[in-house]
C-alpha positions in Angstrom: -32.8 4.8 10.0 -35.6 7.1 11.2 -37.7 9.1 8.8 -36.6 12.2 10.6 -32.9 11.9 9.7 -31.9 14.9 7.6 -30.1 14.7 4.3 -26.9 16.1 5.7 -26.7 13.4 8.3 -27.6 10.7 5.8 -24.9 11.8 3.4 -22.3 12.2 6.2 -23.1 8.7 7.5 -22.7 6.9 4.2 -19.5 8.9 3.3 -18.1 8.0 6.7 -19.1 4.3 6.2 -17.4 4.2 2.8 -14.1 5.8 4.0 -13.9 3.7 7.2 -14.7 0.5 5.4 -12.2 1.2 2.7 -9.5 1.7 5.4 -10.5 -1.5 7.1 -10.5 -3.4 3.8 -6.9 -2.6 3.0 -5.1 -1.9 6.2 -3.6 -5.3 6.7 -2.6 -6.1 3.1 1.0 -6.5 2.2 2.4 -4.6 -0.8 1.9 -7.5 -3.2 -1.8 -7.9 -2.2 -2.3 -4.1 -2.2 -1.1 -3.9 -5.8 -2.9 -7.0 -7.0 -4.7 -6.3 -10.2 -7.0 -9.0 -11.8 -6.4 -9.9 -15.4 -8.1 -7.7 -17.9 -9.0 -4.0 -17.7 -9.0 -3.8 -13.9 -7.2 -1.5 -11.5 -5.3 -2.6 -8.4 -6.8 -2.8 -4.9 -4.6 0.2 -4.0 -5.8 2.2 -7.0 -9.4 1.6 -6.2 -8.9 2.6 -2.5 -6.9 5.7 -3.4 -9.5 6.7 -6.0 -12.3 6.5 -3.4 -10.4 8.5 -0.9 -8.9 11.1 -3.2 -12.3 11.7 -4.9 -14.0 12.4 -1.5 -11.1 14.6 -0.3 -10.8 16.5 -3.6 -14.6 17.1 -4.1 -15.4 18.3 -0.5 -12.3 20.4 -0.1 -11.3 21.7 -3.5 -14.3 21.4 -5.8 -16.7 22.7 -3.2 -14.6 25.3 -1.4 -11.3 25.8 -3.3 -9.5 24.6 -0.2 -6.4 22.4 -0.2 -7.4 18.7 0.2 -5.8 16.6 2.9 -3.7 15.1 0.1 -1.9 18.4 -0.4 -1.9 19.6 3.2 -0.2 16.4 4.3 2.1 16.4 1.2 1.2 12.9 0.4 1.7 13.4 -3.3 5.4 14.2 -2.6 5.9 11.6 0.1 4.4 8.9 -2.0 5.6 10.0 -5.5 2.0 10.2 -6.8 0.2 12.9 -8.9 -0.5 16.2 -7.1 -3.9 17.0 -8.7 -5.0 13.8 -10.3 -7.3 11.4 -8.5 -7.5 8.8 -11.2 -10.5 10.1 -13.1 -9.6 10.3 -16.8 -6.2 8.4 -16.4 -5.4 6.0 -19.2 -5.3 2.4 -18.1 -1.5 2.4 -18.5 -1.2 5.4 -16.2 -3.4 3.9 -13.6 -1.8 0.4 -13.7 1.7 2.0 -13.3 0.9 3.8 -10.0 2.6 2.4 -6.9 1.3 3.1 -3.5 2.9 3.1 0.0 2.1 0.5 2.5 -1.5 -0.3 3.2 -1.4 1.2 6.7 -0.5 4.6 5.3 -3.2 4.5 2.7 -5.7 3.4 5.3 -4.6 6.3 7.6 -5.2 8.7 4.7 -8.8 7.4 4.4 -9.3 7.9 8.2 -7.9 11.4 8.0 -10.2 12.3 5.1 -13.2 10.9 7.0 -12.3 12.9 10.1 -12.0 16.1 8.0 -15.0 15.8 5.7 -17.8 13.9 7.6 -18.5 16.8 10.1 -18.4 19.3 7.2 -21.0 17.3 5.3 -23.2 17.0 8.4 -23.0 20.8 8.9 -23.9 21.7 5.3 -27.1 23.8 5.0 -29.9 22.8 2.7 -29.1 25.8 0.5 -25.5 24.8 0.2 -26.4 21.3 -0.8 -28.6 22.6 -3.5 -25.9 24.8 -5.1 -24.8 23.5 -8.4 -21.2 23.3 -9.6 -19.4 21.8 -12.6 -17.3 18.7 -12.1 -15.6 16.6 -14.7 -16.7 14.3 -16.2 -20.2 14.5 -14.6 -21.2 18.0 -15.6 -23.3 20.5 -13.6 -24.7 18.9 -10.4 -26.1 20.0 -7.1 -23.6 19.4 -4.3 -26.0 16.9 -2.7 -25.9 14.9 -5.9 -22.1 15.0 -6.1 -21.9 13.6 -2.6 -24.6 11.0 -3.2 -23.6 9.9 -6.8 -19.9 10.6 -7.1 -18.6 10.0 -3.6 -21.0 7.4 -2.2 -22.4 5.5 -5.2 -19.3 5.7 -7.4 -17.1 5.0 -4.4 -19.1 2.0 -3.4 -18.7 0.6 -7.0 -14.9 0.8 -6.4 -15.3 -0.7 -3.0 -17.1 -3.7 -4.7 -14.1 -4.0 -7.0 -11.8 -4.1 -3.9 -14.1 -6.9 -2.5 -13.7 -9.0 -5.6 -10.0 -8.5 -5.8 -9.5 -9.4 -2.2 -11.3 -12.7 -2.7 -9.0 -13.4 -5.7 -5.9 -13.0 -3.5 -7.4 -15.5 -1.0 -8.7 -13.0 1.6 -12.3 -13.2 3.0 -14.9 -11.1 1.2 -16.0 -7.8 2.8 -19.5 -9.0 3.5 -21.2 -6.8 0.9 
């Protein structure tokens, strides 16, 4: 990456990478693999993928602009029988473990749809816009640039790492991370 790349393009690139890699990681899984949950206090592969996607979708659309996220626009909560507003943050383990997701191809398509919708938006955000601060739970008051960097990209990649671990536990190759 060149030293002349601006923050907007940097944030857009790493958001796009995360969402596309998440889609690729899960798209060929069967329902049993998708819902695999390692022993102990771990979420399923599907939950981690959904949480990555929903968080990015909800923050850029709703938290930043009070616009309806792709999740609502496409009616996925109704189609899939999942929470309308929740994205997993603050769920009890029992609530998270009980969630059942559609086929992997549908979840992967949601990731691609969110990427298509938000990556250009991030790339077009002004410096002033990125410096605006808003309150988000549970993180508190942060600049939008920090929400994208810390909550979407960094936190999302933590969940992506969990997907990697779980995939190896079901006998799939690792993701190369």
